[in-house]
VEXDREN-2710 file (C-alpha; in Angstrom, 1 decimal):
% VEXDREN-2710
k/r/px/py/pz
1/MET/30.5/100.8/109.4
2/GLU/31.8/102.1/106.0
3/GLU/28.2/102.8/105.0
4/THR/27.7/105.0/108.0
5/LEU/30.9/107.0/107.3
6/ASP/29.7/107.6/103.7
7/GLN/26.3/108.8/104.8
8/ASN/27.7/111.2/107.3
9/THR/30.4/112.8/105.1
10/TYR/30.2/116.6/104.9
11/THR/30.4/117.5/101.2
12/LYS/31.0/120.8/99.3
13/ALA/27.4/120.8/98.3
14/ASP/26.4/120.6/101.9
15/ALA/28.7/123.6/102.6
16/ALA/27.1/125.6/99.8
17/GLU/23.6/124.9/101.0
18/ASP/24.6/125.8/104.6
19/LYS/25.9/129.1/103.4
20/LYS/22.5/130.0/101.8
21/ILE/20.6/128.9/104.9
22/ARG/22.9/131.0/107.3
23/LYS/21.8/134.2/105.5
24/LYS/18.1/133.4/106.0
25/THR/18.4/132.4/109.7
26/PHE/20.7/135.1/110.9
27/GLN/17.8/137.4/111.9
28/ILE/16.4/134.7/114.1
29/TYR/19.5/134.6/116.2
30/VAL/19.5/138.4/116.4
31/GLU/15.9/138.3/117.7
32/CYS/16.9/135.7/120.3
33/LEU/19.7/137.9/121.5
34/LYS/17.9/141.3/121.3
35/PRO/16.0/141.1/124.6
36/SER/19.4/140.8/126.4
37/TRP/20.9/144.0/124.8
38/LYS/21.0/145.8/128.1
39/TYR/22.9/143.0/129.7
40/VAL/25.3/142.9/126.7
41/LEU/26.0/146.6/127.0
42/VAL/26.6/146.4/130.8
43/ASP/28.8/143.3/130.2
44/PHE/30.9/145.2/127.7
45/LEU/31.4/148.1/130.1
46/PHE/32.6/145.7/132.9
47/ILE/34.8/143.9/130.4
48/LEU/36.3/147.2/129.3
49/ALA/36.9/148.1/132.9
50/ASP/38.5/144.7/133.6
51/ALA/40.7/145.0/130.5
52/THR/41.8/148.5/131.5
53/PHE/42.7/147.5/135.0
54/GLU/44.6/144.4/133.8
55/LEU/46.5/146.5/131.2
56/LEU/47.4/149.2/133.7
57/ILE/49.0/146.7/136.0
58/PRO/52.0/145.8/133.7
59/TYR/52.6/149.4/133.0
60/LEU/52.6/150.4/136.7
61/LEU/54.9/147.5/137.6
62/GLY/57.3/148.8/135.0
63/LEU/57.1/152.3/136.5
64/LEU/57.6/150.7/140.0
65/ILE/60.9/149.2/138.8
66/ARG/62.0/152.3/136.9
67/ASN/61.0/155.0/139.4
68/GLY/61.4/153.0/142.6
69/ILE/64.2/150.6/142.1
70/GLU/66.3/152.1/139.3
71/GLY/65.8/155.7/140.5
72/TYR/64.5/157.3/137.2
73/GLY/61.8/159.8/137.1
74/GLY/63.4/162.3/139.5
75/SER/63.6/160.0/142.6
76/GLU/66.8/158.7/144.1
77/ALA/67.8/155.1/143.7
78/LEU/67.1/152.7/146.5
79/GLN/70.3/152.3/148.4
80/PRO/71.1/149.8/151.1
81/GLY/70.1/151.2/154.4
82/ALA/67.9/154.0/152.9
83/GLY/64.9/152.7/154.8
84/LEU/61.3/153.7/154.4
85/THR/62.1/157.4/154.3
86/SER/63.7/157.3/150.8
87/ASN/61.7/158.6/147.9
88/ALA/62.3/155.3/146.1
89/MET/60.6/153.3/148.8
90/ILE/57.7/155.7/148.9
91/GLN/57.2/155.2/145.2
92/ILE/57.5/151.4/145.6
93/TRP/54.7/151.5/148.2
94/MET/52.6/153.8/146.2
95/TYR/52.8/151.7/143.0
96/THR/52.3/148.5/145.0
97/GLY/49.1/150.0/146.6
98/ILE/47.8/151.1/143.2
99/VAL/48.5/147.8/141.6
100/THR/46.8/145.9/144.4
101/ALA/43.7/148.1/144.2
102/LEU/43.6/147.6/140.4
103/ALA/43.9/143.9/140.8
104/ILE/41.0/143.8/143.3
105/LEU/38.9/146.0/140.9
106/ALA/39.8/143.7/138.0
107/ILE/38.7/140.6/139.9
108/ALA/35.4/142.3/140.8
109/ALA/34.7/143.5/137.3
110/GLN/35.7/140.1/135.9
111/SER/33.4/138.3/138.3
112/TYR/30.4/140.4/137.5
113/ALA/31.1/140.2/133.7
114/MET/31.2/136.5/134.0
115/LYS/27.9/136.4/135.7
116/LEU/26.4/138.7/133.1
117/ALA/27.8/136.5/130.3
118/ALA/26.2/133.4/131.9
119/ILE/22.9/135.2/132.1
120/ILE/23.1/136.4/128.5
121/SER/24.1/133.0/127.1
122/SER/21.5/131.1/129.1
123/ASP/18.7/133.4/128.2
124/PHE/19.7/133.4/124.5
125/VAL/19.7/129.6/124.3
126/GLU/16.4/129.5/126.2
127/ARG/14.8/131.6/123.5
128/LEU/16.5/129.6/120.8
129/ARG/15.2/126.3/122.2
130/ASN/11.7/127.8/122.3
131/THR/12.0/129.0/118.7
132/ILE/13.2/125.6/117.5
133/PHE/10.4/123.8/119.5
134/TRP/7.7/126.3/118.2
135/LYS/8.9/125.7/114.7
136/VAL/8.8/121.9/115.1
137/GLU/5.3/122.2/116.5
138/GLU/4.2/123.8/113.2
139/PHE/5.7/121.0/111.2
140/SER/3.3/118.9/109.1
141/PHE/3.8/115.1/109.0
142/SER/5.8/115.7/105.8
143/ASN/8.2/118.1/107.6
144/ILE/8.6/115.8/110.6
145/SER/9.5/112.9/108.3
146/ARG/12.6/114.8/107.3
147/PHE/13.8/115.2/110.9
148/PRO/14.0/112.1/113.0
149/VAL/13.1/112.4/116.7
150/ALA/16.7/111.5/117.7
151/LYS/18.0/114.4/115.6
152/LEU/15.5/116.9/117.1
153/SER/16.4/115.7/120.6
154/THR/20.1/116.3/119.9
155/LEU/19.3/119.7/118.4
156/LEU/17.4/120.8/121.5
157/SER/20.0/119.5/123.9
158/ASN/23.6/119.0/122.7
159/ASP/23.6/121.4/119.8
160/CYS/21.9/124.2/121.7
161/ASN/24.4/123.6/124.6
162/ASN/27.3/124.0/122.1
163/ILE/26.0/127.3/121.0
164/ARG/25.4/128.4/124.7
165/PHE/29.1/127.7/125.4
166/PHE/30.2/129.7/122.4
167/VAL/28.0/132.7/123.3
168/LEU/29.4/132.5/126.9
169/MET/32.9/132.6/125.6
170/LEU/32.0/135.3/123.0
171/MET/30.7/137.6/125.8
172/ARG/34.1/137.1/127.6
173/ALA/36.9/136.3/125.3
174/GLY/35.2/137.7/122.2
175/LEU/35.1/141.2/123.7
176/LYS/38.1/141.2/126.0
177/SER/40.8/139.3/124.0
178/PRO/40.9/141.5/120.9
179/LEU/41.1/144.6/123.1
180/MET/43.9/143.1/125.2
181/ILE/45.8/142.1/122.1
182/ILE/45.5/145.4/120.3
183/VAL/46.4/147.5/123.4
184/SER/49.3/145.2/124.3
185/PHE/50.7/145.6/120.8
186/ILE/50.3/149.4/121.0
187/PHE/52.3/149.4/124.3
188/ILE/54.9/147.1/122.8
189/PHE/55.4/149.3/119.7
190/SER/55.4/152.5/121.7
191/MET/58.3/151.1/123.8
192/ASN/60.3/149.2/121.2
193/TRP/59.1/149.0/117.6
194/LEU/61.7/146.4/116.6
195/ILE/60.3/144.0/119.1
196/GLY/56.8/144.9/118.0
197/LEU/57.7/144.2/114.3
198/ILE/59.1/140.8/115.2
199/ALA/56.2/139.8/117.6
200/LEU/53.4/140.9/115.4
201/PRO/53.9/138.6/112.4
202/ILE/54.6/135.7/114.8
203/SER/51.3/136.3/116.5
204/VAL/49.4/136.8/113.3
205/THR/50.9/133.7/111.7
206/ALA/50.0/131.6/114.8
207/PHE/46.4/133.0/114.8
208/ALA/46.1/132.2/111.0
209/LEU/47.3/128.6/111.6
210/ILE/44.7/128.2/114.4
211/VAL/41.9/129.5/112.2
212/TYR/43.0/127.1/109.4
213/VAL/43.0/124.2/111.8
214/ILE/39.5/125.1/113.0
215/TRP/38.3/125.4/109.4
216/LYS/39.7/122.0/108.5
217/THR/38.1/120.4/111.6
218/ARG/34.6/121.7/111.0
219/PRO/33.5/118.7/108.9
220/GLU/34.4/116.4/111.8
221/PHE/32.2/118.4/114.1
222/VAL/29.3/118.1/111.7
223/GLU/29.9/114.3/111.5
224/MET/30.2/114.3/115.3
225/GLN/26.7/115.7/115.8
226/THR/25.3/113.3/113.3
227/ALA/27.0/110.5/115.1
228/ILE/25.4/111.7/118.3
229/ASP/22.0/111.5/116.5
230/ASP/22.8/107.8/115.6
231/VAL/23.6/107.0/119.2
232/ASN/20.5/108.7/120.5
233/SER/18.4/106.9/117.8
234/ASN/19.7/103.5/118.9
235/ILE/19.0/104.3/122.6
236/GLU/15.5/105.5/121.7
237/GLU/14.8/102.4/119.6
238/ASP/16.1/100.0/122.2
239/THR/14.2/101.6/125.1
240/GLU/10.9/102.0/123.2
241/GLY/11.1/98.4/121.9
242/ILE/12.6/96.8/125.0
243/ARG/9.7/94.4/125.4
244/GLU/10.2/93.1/121.8
245/VAL/14.0/93.0/122.2
246/LYS/13.6/90.8/125.3
247/ALA/10.8/88.7/123.9
248/PHE/12.9/87.8/120.8
249/CYS/16.2/87.6/122.7
250/ARG/17.8/90.3/120.5
251/GLU/19.9/91.9/123.2
252/PRO/23.2/90.9/121.4
253/TYR/22.0/92.4/118.2
254/MET/21.0/95.7/119.8
255/GLU/24.3/95.8/121.7
256/LYS/26.2/95.3/118.5
257/LYS/24.1/98.0/116.7
258/PHE/24.7/100.4/119.5
259/GLY/28.4/99.5/119.7
260/ASN/28.9/100.3/116.0
261/SER/27.3/103.7/116.3
262/ASN/29.2/104.4/119.6
263/GLU/32.4/103.3/117.9
264/TYR/31.8/105.7/115.0
265/LEU/31.1/108.5/117.4
266/THR/34.4/107.7/119.2
267/ASP/36.3/107.6/116.0
268/VAL/35.0/111.0/114.7
269/THR/35.5/112.6/118.1
270/PHE/39.1/111.3/118.1
271/ARG/39.8/112.7/114.7
272/ALA/38.3/116.1/115.6
273/SER/40.2/116.2/119.0
274/TRP/43.4/115.2/117.3
275/LYS/43.3/118.1/114.9
276/MET/42.2/120.5/117.6
277/ALA/45.1/119.3/119.8
278/VAL/47.7/121.2/117.7
279/ILE/46.1/124.5/118.7
280/GLY/47.7/124.4/122.1
281/PRO/51.2/123.8/120.9
282/ILE/50.9/126.5/118.2
283/THR/49.8/129.0/120.8
284/THR/52.4/128.0/123.3
285/PHE/55.2/128.1/120.7
286/ALA/54.2/131.5/119.4
287/ILE/54.0/133.1/122.9
288/SER/57.3/131.4/124.0
289/LEU/59.0/132.6/120.9
290/THR/57.7/136.2/121.5
291/ILE/58.9/136.2/125.1
292/GLY/62.3/134.8/124.1
293/ILE/62.7/137.6/121.5
294/ILE/61.7/140.2/124.1
295/GLN/64.1/138.9/126.6
296/TYR/67.0/138.6/124.1
297/VAL/66.5/141.9/122.1
298/GLY/65.4/143.8/125.2
299/GLY/68.3/142.6/127.3
300/TRP/70.8/143.2/124.6
301/SER/69.4/146.7/123.9
302/MET/69.5/147.5/127.6
303/LEU/73.1/146.4/128.0
304/GLU/74.3/148.2/124.9
305/THR/72.6/151.5/125.6
306/ALA/73.7/151.4/129.2
307/THR/77.4/151.1/128.3
308/ASP/77.5/153.8/125.6
309/LEU/74.4/155.7/124.8
310/ASN/76.0/157.9/122.1
311/ASN/77.6/155.0/120.2
312/ASN/74.4/152.8/120.1
313/ALA/72.1/155.1/118.2
314/LEU/70.5/152.1/116.5
315/PHE/69.3/150.6/119.7
316/VAL/68.1/154.1/120.9
317/MET/66.2/154.4/117.6
318/PHE/64.6/151.0/118.1
319/ASN/63.6/152.2/121.5
320/ASN/61.9/155.3/120.2
321/GLY/64.8/157.6/121.2
322/ASP/65.0/156.4/124.9
323/GLN/67.5/154.4/126.8
324/PHE/66.2/150.9/127.3
325/ASP/65.9/150.0/131.0
326/ALA/64.7/147.2/133.3
327/GLY/61.4/148.8/133.8
328/GLU/60.6/148.7/130.1
329/LEU/61.8/145.1/129.9
330/SER/59.4/144.3/132.7
331/MET/56.6/146.1/130.9
332/LEU/57.3/144.2/127.7
333/ALA/57.4/140.9/129.5
334/ASN/54.2/141.6/131.4
335/PHE/52.4/142.8/128.3
336/THR/53.5/139.6/126.6
337/ALA/52.0/137.7/129.4
338/ALA/48.7/139.6/128.8
339/LEU/49.0/138.6/125.2
340/THR/49.5/135.0/126.2
341/MET/46.3/135.0/128.2
342/ALA/44.4/136.8/125.4
343/PHE/45.6/134.4/122.7
344/SER/44.7/131.4/124.9
345/PHE/41.2/132.6/125.5
346/LEU/40.9/133.6/121.8
347/SER/42.0/130.1/120.8
348/MET/39.4/128.6/123.1
349/LEU/36.8/130.9/121.6
350/ILE/37.8/129.7/118.1
351/GLN/37.6/126.1/119.2
352/PHE/34.1/126.6/120.5
353/TYR/33.2/128.4/117.3
354/GLY/34.1/125.4/115.2
355/ARG/31.9/123.1/117.2
356/SER/29.0/125.6/117.7
357/GLN/29.1/126.4/113.9
358/ALA/28.5/122.7/113.1
359/SER/25.6/122.7/115.6
360/LYS/24.3/126.0/114.2
361/GLU/24.2/124.6/110.7
362/ARG/22.1/121.7/111.8
363/ILE/19.7/124.0/113.7
364/ASP/19.6/126.4/110.7
365/LYS/18.1/123.5/108.6
366/VAL/15.2/123.2/111.1
367/LEU/14.7/126.9/111.3
368/ASN/14.8/127.2/107.5
369/GLU/12.5/124.3/106.9
370/LYS/9.5/125.5/104.8
371/ILE/6.3/124.7/106.6
372/ASP/4.1/122.7/104.2
373/ILE/0.9/123.6/106.1
374/SER/0.9/127.1/107.6
375/TYR/-0.7/127.9/110.9
376/ALA/-1.2/131.6/109.8
377/PRO/-4.7/132.9/110.5
378/LYS/-7.2/133.2/107.6
379/THR/-9.1/136.3/106.7
380/LYS/-12.8/136.3/107.6
381/THR/-15.2/137.4/104.8
382/LYS/-18.9/138.2/104.6
383/ASP/-19.6/134.8/103.1
384/PHE/-17.1/132.6/104.9
385/ASP/-15.7/132.2/108.4
386/PRO/-12.4/130.2/108.2
387/ASP/-12.6/129.6/112.0
388/HIS/-15.7/127.6/111.8
389/LEU/-16.8/124.4/110.0
390/SER/-20.4/124.8/108.8
391/SER/-20.9/121.0/108.5
392/GLY/-19.3/117.6/108.3
393/HIS/-19.9/117.3/104.5
394/VAL/-16.7/115.9/102.9
395/GLN/-15.8/115.8/99.2
396/PHE/-12.7/114.5/97.4
397/LYS/-12.3/116.0/93.9
398/GLY/-9.5/114.3/92.0
399/ALA/-7.4/114.2/95.1
400/TYR/-3.9/112.7/95.0
401/LEU/-1.2/112.3/97.7
402/THR/2.4/111.4/97.0
403/TYR/5.2/111.3/99.5
404/VAL/8.0/111.3/96.9
405/GLY/6.9/114.3/94.7
406/ASN/5.9/112.1/91.8
407/LEU/2.2/111.7/91.0
408/ASP/3.0/108.5/89.1
409/LYS/4.0/107.0/92.4
410/SER/1.2/108.4/94.5
411/ALA/0.1/106.7/97.7
412/VAL/-3.5/107.8/97.0
413/GLY/-5.3/109.0/93.9
414/PRO/-7.2/109.9/92.1
415/ILE/-10.0/110.0/94.7
416/ASP/-13.5/111.3/93.9
417/LEU/-16.0/110.9/96.7
418/ASP/-19.0/112.7/98.2
419/VAL/-19.8/112.0/101.9
420/PRO/-22.9/113.9/103.3
421/SER/-22.9/115.0/106.9
422/GLY/-23.8/112.3/109.5
423/THR/-22.6/109.5/107.2
424/VAL/-20.7/106.5/108.6
425/VAL/-18.0/105.5/106.1
426/GLY/-16.1/102.2/106.5
427/ILE/-12.8/101.9/104.8
428/VAL/-11.0/98.5/104.2
429/GLY/-8.2/97.3/102.1
430/GLY/-4.9/95.6/102.2
431/THR/-1.8/96.9/104.0
432/GLY/-0.4/99.8/102.2
433/SER/-3.5/100.3/100.1
434/GLY/-3.7/104.0/101.1
435/LYS/-6.5/104.0/103.7
436/SER/-4.7/106.2/106.3
437/SER/-3.2/108.4/103.6
438/MET/-6.7/109.1/102.3
439/VAL/-8.3/110.2/105.6
440/ASN/-5.2/112.2/106.6
441/LEU/-6.0/114.7/103.9
442/ILE/-9.2/115.7/105.7
443/PRO/-7.7/117.4/108.8
444/ARG/-4.7/118.4/106.6
445/LEU/-2.2/116.2/108.4
446/TYR/-1.0/116.1/104.8
447/ASP/-2.0/118.3/101.9
448/ALA/-3.3/116.9/98.7
449/SER/-0.5/116.8/96.1
450/LYS/-3.2/117.4/93.4
451/GLY/-6.9/118.0/93.5
452/GLU/-9.1/119.2/96.3
453/VAL/-10.5/118.1/99.6
454/ILE/-13.7/119.9/100.5
455/VAL/-15.2/120.2/104.0
456/GLY/-18.4/122.1/104.6
457/GLU/-18.4/123.4/100.9
458/HIS/-14.9/124.9/101.2
459/ASP/-11.4/123.6/100.5
460/VAL/-9.7/122.5/103.6
461/LYS/-6.9/124.9/102.8
462/ASP/-9.2/127.8/103.2
463/TYR/-9.8/127.0/106.9
464/SER/-7.4/128.0/109.7
465/VAL/-5.6/124.8/110.8
466/GLN/-6.7/125.3/114.4
467/ALA/-10.4/125.5/113.5
468/LEU/-10.2/122.6/111.1
469/ARG/-8.7/120.3/113.6
470/ASN/-10.8/121.5/116.5
471/ASP/-13.9/120.3/114.6
472/ILE/-12.3/117.1/113.4
473/GLY/-11.6/114.3/115.9
474/VAL/-8.8/111.9/115.0
475/VAL/-7.6/108.7/116.5
476/LEU/-4.5/107.6/114.6
477/GLN/-3.0/104.1/114.3
478/GLN/-0.3/104.8/116.8
479/ASN/-2.2/105.7/120.0
480/VAL/-0.2/108.0/122.2
481/LEU/-1.0/109.1/125.8
482/PHE/1.1/111.9/127.5
483/THR/2.6/112.1/130.9
484/GLY/0.0/113.3/133.4
485/THR/-3.3/111.8/134.4
486/ILE/-6.3/110.3/132.7
487/ARG/-8.1/113.6/133.2
488/SER/-5.3/115.7/131.6
489/ASN/-5.1/113.3/128.6
490/ILE/-8.9/113.5/128.0
491/LEU/-8.8/117.3/128.3
492/TRP/-6.5/117.4/125.2
493/GLY/-9.7/117.0/123.3
494/LYS/-11.5/119.9/125.1
495/LEU/-9.6/122.0/127.6
496/ASP/-12.7/123.4/129.4
497/ALA/-14.6/120.1/129.6
498/THR/-16.4/119.3/132.9
499/ASP/-16.1/116.0/134.8
500/GLU/-19.6/115.1/133.5
501/GLU/-18.4/115.6/129.9
502/ILE/-15.3/113.5/130.6
503/TRP/-17.3/110.6/132.0
504/GLU/-19.7/110.8/129.0
505/ALA/-16.8/110.6/126.6
506/LEU/-15.5/107.6/128.6
507/ASP/-18.9/106.0/128.4
508/ILE/-18.9/106.3/124.6
509/ALA/-15.4/104.8/124.5
510/GLN/-16.4/102.0/126.9
511/ALA/-13.6/103.1/129.3
512/THR/-15.7/104.0/132.4
513/GLU/-15.5/100.6/134.0
514/PHE/-11.7/100.3/134.0
515/VAL/-11.1/103.9/134.9
516/LYS/-13.3/103.5/138.0
517/ARG/-11.3/100.5/139.0
518/PHE/-8.2/102.7/139.3
519/LYS/-7.5/104.0/142.8
520/ASP/-7.5/107.7/141.8
521/GLY/-10.1/107.5/139.0
522/LEU/-9.7/110.4/136.6
523/ASP/-6.6/111.5/138.5
524/SER/-4.8/108.2/138.0
525/PRO/-1.3/108.8/136.7
526/ILE/-0.3/108.1/133.1
527/THR/3.4/107.6/132.2
528/GLN/4.9/108.8/128.9
529/GLY/3.3/106.8/126.1
530/GLY/0.7/105.3/128.3
531/ARG/2.8/102.3/129.3
532/ASP/0.9/101.7/132.5
533/VAL/-2.3/100.8/130.6
534/SER/-3.0/97.9/128.2
535/GLY/-3.3/98.4/124.4
536/GLY/-7.1/98.2/124.5
537/GLN/-7.4/100.6/127.4
538/LYS/-5.1/103.1/125.6
539/GLN/-7.2/102.9/122.5
540/ARG/-10.4/103.6/124.4
541/LEU/-8.9/106.6/126.2
542/CYS/-7.7/108.0/122.9
543/ILE/-11.3/107.5/121.5
544/ALA/-12.7/109.4/124.5
545/ARG/-10.2/112.2/123.9
546/ALA/-11.4/112.5/120.3
547/VAL/-15.1/112.3/121.0
548/ILE/-15.3/114.7/124.0
549/LYS/-15.5/117.7/121.7
550/LYS/-18.4/116.3/119.7
551/PRO/-16.6/116.9/116.4
552/LYS/-18.3/117.4/113.1
553/ILE/-16.0/114.8/111.6
554/LEU/-14.5/111.8/113.4
555/ILE/-11.7/109.6/112.0
556/LEU/-11.0/106.3/113.6
557/ASP/-7.9/104.8/112.0
558/ASP/-7.9/101.1/113.1
559/SER/-8.5/102.5/116.6
560/THR/-10.3/99.4/118.0
561/SER/-7.8/96.7/116.8
562/ALA/-6.7/96.0/120.4
563/CYS/-10.3/95.7/121.7
564/ASP/-12.3/92.5/121.7
565/MET/-15.3/92.3/119.3
566/ARG/-17.9/92.8/122.0
567/THR/-16.2/96.1/123.2
568/GLU/-15.8/97.2/119.7
569/ARG/-19.5/96.6/119.0
570/LEU/-20.5/98.6/122.1
571/ILE/-18.2/101.5/121.1
572/LYS/-19.8/101.7/117.7
573/ALA/-23.3/101.5/119.1
574/GLN/-22.5/104.5/121.4
575/LEU/-20.9/106.4/118.5
576/PHE/-23.8/105.9/116.2
577/THR/-26.3/107.0/118.9
578/LYS/-24.4/109.8/120.7
579/LEU/-22.8/111.3/117.6
580/LYS/-25.5/110.7/115.0
581/ASP/-24.8/114.1/113.3
582/THR/-21.1/113.5/113.1
583/THR/-19.5/112.2/109.8
584/ILE/-17.5/109.2/110.9
585/PHE/-14.7/107.5/108.9
586/ILE/-13.8/104.0/110.3
587/ILE/-10.6/102.4/109.0
588/ALA/-10.4/98.7/109.9
589/GLN/-8.9/95.4/109.1
590/ARG/-11.9/93.4/110.2
591/ILE/-15.0/93.4/108.0
592/SER/-17.1/93.2/111.2
593/SER/-15.8/96.6/112.2
594/VAL/-17.3/98.3/109.2
595/LYS/-20.2/96.0/108.3
596/ASP/-22.9/98.3/109.7
597/ALA/-21.5/101.5/108.0
598/ASP/-23.7/103.5/105.7
599/VAL/-21.2/103.1/102.9
600/ILE/-18.0/101.0/102.7
601/LEU/-15.0/101.9/100.6
602/VAL/-12.5/99.3/99.4
603/LEU/-9.1/100.6/98.6
604/ASP/-6.4/98.9/96.5
605/ASN/-3.1/100.6/95.5
606/GLY/-4.5/104.0/96.4
607/HIS/-7.7/103.6/94.3
608/ILE/-11.3/103.1/95.3
609/VAL/-12.1/99.7/93.8
610/GLY/-15.3/99.2/95.6
611/LYS/-18.1/101.3/97.1
612/GLY/-21.4/100.3/98.7
613/THR/-23.0/98.6/101.6
614/HIS/-21.8/95.3/103.0
615/ASP/-24.3/93.3/101.0
616/GLU/-23.7/95.2/97.8
617/LEU/-19.9/94.8/98.0
618/LEU/-20.3/91.0/98.5
619/GLN/-21.9/91.0/95.1
620/THR/-19.8/93.5/93.2
621/CYS/-16.3/93.6/94.7
622/GLU/-14.1/90.6/94.5
623/ILE/-11.4/92.0/96.9
624/TYR/-14.0/92.7/99.5
625/LYS/-15.6/89.3/99.1
626/GLU/-12.2/87.6/99.4
627/ILE/-11.4/89.5/102.6
628/ASP/-14.8/88.6/104.1
629/GLU/-14.3/84.9/103.2
630/ILE/-10.8/84.7/104.6
631/GLN/-12.0/86.3/107.9
632/LYS/-15.0/84.0/108.1
633/LYS/-12.8/81.0/107.5
634/GLY/-10.4/82.2/110.3
635/VAL/-13.3/82.5/112.7
636/GLY/-14.6/79.1/111.7
637/ASP/-11.2/77.6/112.2
END
């Protein structure tokens, strides 16, 4: 548990890095908001109308008391028995009608402004989610390794939702509250500047305390989002590996692991909530103190000036030269109530800001991530078309690949190799010998850390990524099928493929027989990950998806490991016959899988330690010979 706390601590270095990133990503948020500028403008106008109506109501209520009940302003005071004919009663009804109409208009303006704020915030976050998703889609394998799936899921859901709530509050409280506060203070100072001088520092001090609390709570919100990542990661790991968990009776272990991450999330949430809880009392105390001062000073001023106006010049001066009356006291009290609401909403906005800022900093890191392999289009020249592979000829020239930025600890390299078009290359070696790392350089799933990888007489970096991968078929170690149907999954390889082409690809992959057994054939449903088909069936569907486009280069990374030897032999026979012009790389654990290849490479610790045919390697490569003998012995046993 302590280790988790240390890992998730928000340091000063993190804060400095976040500040740099914020400057770079600000324009992205502006672009996400820009299409809604008309809604923002209309929203501001309705909020301005709402605030105007709400601020006029306290003023008119004060005039109602002054002109109607107290009898100032040229009208007679309301006397018992005066009835509806008195000038005072007429003014009471007049102000009451105006106030009622303003209240209705305020409600209407507020309702429509809230609707616009909801539209603005929802549209903004929709564009932001799209921007994040599009950025992630451009990530190379190196980029993705720095952002776990659980974290990306939290970013696109919880973090984006936090920002949506902040934008929603910003469109309401962010525009209205400052206006209400400023105008209320103007009214208060215009009526009694002594009360204004007392109320202003109280309000400013309270606001400063609130901002300070938010600032001190921000690290907890960063930790909270990271803790949510941990919870999501544990859920994802448990659900994806549920068969293994149950097979090995590891439910108690997974429950404890999830419980620890959940406990940490609870702890950091409590710490953040406990700090934020002081905002309410601070706001309430400041407003209550202001109201108390208004009632005391205003009441005292009203009594003193009422008894002897000439002998209380000080109170008259405080009241800007006028006698203080009940109408002004009512105005001050009502404007303070408006201040109360404005400060409450502003406090909520600041609370949402603290949480959304933590979420924004996490999103900024994704948006600021430097793409290792750019999808930008390449310029076509007279001698070279970057959108077309001329052949499947592959060359490695002093190629290295390191995952840690240190060539001394490279996963592969140096690799020097020349593979003519149409060659079948088998690759074998121990676990971690660099087989997958080597072939991943060809379609630029990773870029060579040093050296060159040449395809069709040009560096792979000179091709557009789309063209390069469209002409290279890849079946990776982890076979993934997507939610949809068998047809939709095969069409990933070629979007405009006909049913005849699909069935041909399935024939090559030896998948026709089991697909026809399904009730709906090509339209049979596939759940996420392909959990409703066996491992061997999934591998064959993935092979069909890769070969349907008749690629110039085909990479099969241990892609028949779940198939029996007979099926594997039939698949290879079809590949060698139907794709005889395709350069094929076959990574395998079994010697029998690569025995018939034109050339076999033996890798050890990222180096090619053997190269030749099966018979040649049995004579020249001890590692290959040892693997062959072990596997033969296993078959014999």
